[in-house]
C-alpha positions, 0 to 999 in steps of 0.5 A, spaced: 431 759 263 435 763 258 438 770 260 433 773 255 427 770 257 429 772 264 430 779 262 423 779 259 420 776 266 423 781 270 422 788 268 427 792 272 427 799 272 434 801 268 438 805 273 440 812 269 447 814 270 447 820 275 451 827 274 457 828 277 453 834 281 448 829 284 454 823 285 457 828 289 451 830 293 448 823 294 455 820 296 458 825 301 460 822 307 458 825 314 462 825 320 461 821 327 460 828 330 455 830 325 451 824 326 451 825 334 449 832 332 443 830 328 436 830 332 431 825 330 423 824 332 421 819 337 418 812 334 412 814 330 407 808 329 401 807 324 398 802 329 402 802 336 407 797 337 405 793 330 406 798 324 411 803 324 410 810 320 413 810 313 416 803 313 414 797 310 410 791 314 409 784 311 403 780 314 404 773 312 400 766 313 398 760 310 392 760 305 385 762 309 389 764 315 385 771 315 390 775 312 386 779 308 380 780 313 386 783 318 388 788 313 381 790 312 380 791 319 387 795 320 384 799 314 378 801 318 381 802 324 387 807 321 382 811 317 377 812 323 383 813 328 380 807 332 384 802 336 386 795 332 382 789 337 381 795 342 388 794 344 393 797 339 392 805 338 391 807 330 393 814 327 388 817 323 390 817 316 387 816 309 388 809 306 389 806 299 388 799 298 391 796 292 388 789 291 390 784 286 388 778 289 380 779 290 374 782 286 371 788 288 365 785 290 368 780 295 372 786 298 365 790 299 362 784 302 368 783 307 368 791 309 360 791 310 361 784 314 366 788 318 362 794 319 366 799 315 363 806 315 362 808 307 364 815 309 371 813 311 377 815 307 379 809 304 380 808 296 381 802 292 385 800 286 383 793 284 385 788 279 388 794 275 395 790 273 399 794 278 406 792 278 412 796 282 417 794 277 413 799 272 416 806 273 410 810 270 405 806 274 409 807 281 410 814 280 402 815 278 400 812 285 405 816 289 402 822 285 395 820 287 397 819 294 400 826 294 394 829 291 389 826 296 394 826 302 394 818 302 399 816 308 398 808 308 398 803 302 395 796 303 398 791 298 394 785 297 399 781 295 406 781 294 406 776 289 401 779 285 404 786 284 411 784 281 413 779 276 420 777 279 422 770 281 421 770 288 427 765 290 432 770 286 435 774 292 437 780 287 430 780 283 427 781 290 432 786 292 430 790 286 422 789 288 423 792 295 428 798 292 422 800 288 417 799 294 421 803 298 420 809 293 413 809 297 416 810 304 421 815 301 415 819 299 412 819 306 407 813 305 407 807 310 406 800 306 403 794 309 403 788 304 401 781 305 405 775 303 404 767 303 408 762 307 411 755 306 407 749 308 409 748 315 411 741 317 412 737 323 418 740 325 417 747 327 420 753 323 421 760 325 416 765 322 421 769 318 423 762 315 416 760 313 416 766 308 415 764 301 421 766 297 428 769 298 430 771 305 431 778 302 424 779 303 424 778 310 431 782 310 427 788 306 422 789 311 421 793 317 416 789 321 413 782 320 407 780 323 405 772 322 398 769 322 397 762 324 390 758 325 389 755 331 390 747 330 384 746 335 380 752 334 379 754 327 375 760 329 382 763 333 388 766 330 395 767 333 399 773 331 406 773 332 411 779 331 417 776 328 420 782 326 420 789 328 426 793 326 425 800 331 423 796 337 423 790 341 418 785 339 412 784 343 409 777 345 405 773 341 397 774 342 391 770 340 385 773 336 378 770 336 374 771 330 366 771 331 360 772 326 355 776 331 348 778 327 351 778 320 357 781 322 365 779 323 368 781 329 376 780 331 377 780 339 383 780 342 384 774 347 391 776 350 398 773 350 399 766 347 401 761 351 408 758 348 407 752 353 401 750 350 404 751 343 410 747 345 405 741 347 401 741 341 407 741 337 409 735 341 403 732 340 404 732 332 411 730 333 409 724 337 403 722 332 408 723 326 413 718 329 409 713 331 406 712 324 413 710 322 413 705 328 408 699 328 411 696 334 410 702 338 415 706 342 416 706 350 415 713 353 422 714 354 423 713 347 418 718 345 421 723 349 428 722 346 425 722 339 421 729 340 427 732 343 431 730 337 426 734 332 424 740 337 427 743 343 421 741 348 421 741 355 419 734 359 413 737 362 410 739 355 412 732 352 409 728 358 402 733 358 402 731 350 402 724 351 397 724 357 392 728 353 393 723 347 392 717 351 386 720 354 383 722 347 385 715 345 389 718 339 394 713 341 394 707 346 398 705 351 400 697 353 404 694 358 411 692 355 417 688 358 420 690 365 415 695 367 415 699 361 409 702 357 409 702 350 405 707 346 402 706 339 397 708 334 390 705 335 391 702 328 397 698 329 394 696 336 388 693 333 393 689 328 397 686 333 391 684 337 388 681 331 394 677 330 395 675 337 388 672 336 389 668 330 395 665 333 391 662 339 
């Protein structure tokens, strides 16, 4: 791509030269003594332990992982001063939702399903072509927030409110420099972003974020959502980053439709051991796809550990459950070894043996 086209693609805000007086003010260092004499308020939350006040929180997930549903539930609980999932206390604040993803009709339908009260202090900017790189649009939204005393902005989604190349670190750094203008004006930002497709090898939530690593570096908090592989009505929420405190343990949330209403229910902490067992299952099936003759249990243990650090107990349970469900089959090998293979390869081998008889 030519430099000219690259410039046209990304409409960054031109930085005007500061006056000598402004430079002296903005670049005046402070001493260690001055730093130690400063008093800072205690950590303040918009959603306790999840969303820090006047910071940037990113909520990531694959398509159809309930990201938009979750931010709408968050908006309801913040606007009402309720408790997210009955577990995380919310500060009662006015909310704006900037939605460049969905039509207002869909947003209306989902909010009704979530039981939102029409009198809640929530307002919308939907499909207005908002871009954080447009200085006049950014300043206008900040002005509206000040006039209407709006403290929290939801953005759905990051990719729709910028025209930068998301894999370019310098461009994404500029995008977040503009988003931080909201925080500098006392506004908390919660935005959604997509994740890369996860393969057999499990990678961290921060590394699953699509685009430059500058995206993860720029935010104050990161909540990653995954659909449960075995129960599609359940999601797992992982706190992948929290700058101001220690991350809490991953937890599970059930999504249920009850009497034409959508409900999110907190199920408790997510079992990492169960997660590792499920990961081991996926690796075993993938490995056996490449091994028509099958592998012994010891060979499977070795293959799984080459790809992922999983304990022997989880691997043993994974093999046991795969055999019980007949997802894989086990046969007698030489010298008392047991050979595991996928059913299709087992059937092919049986057919060959019958043909030879």
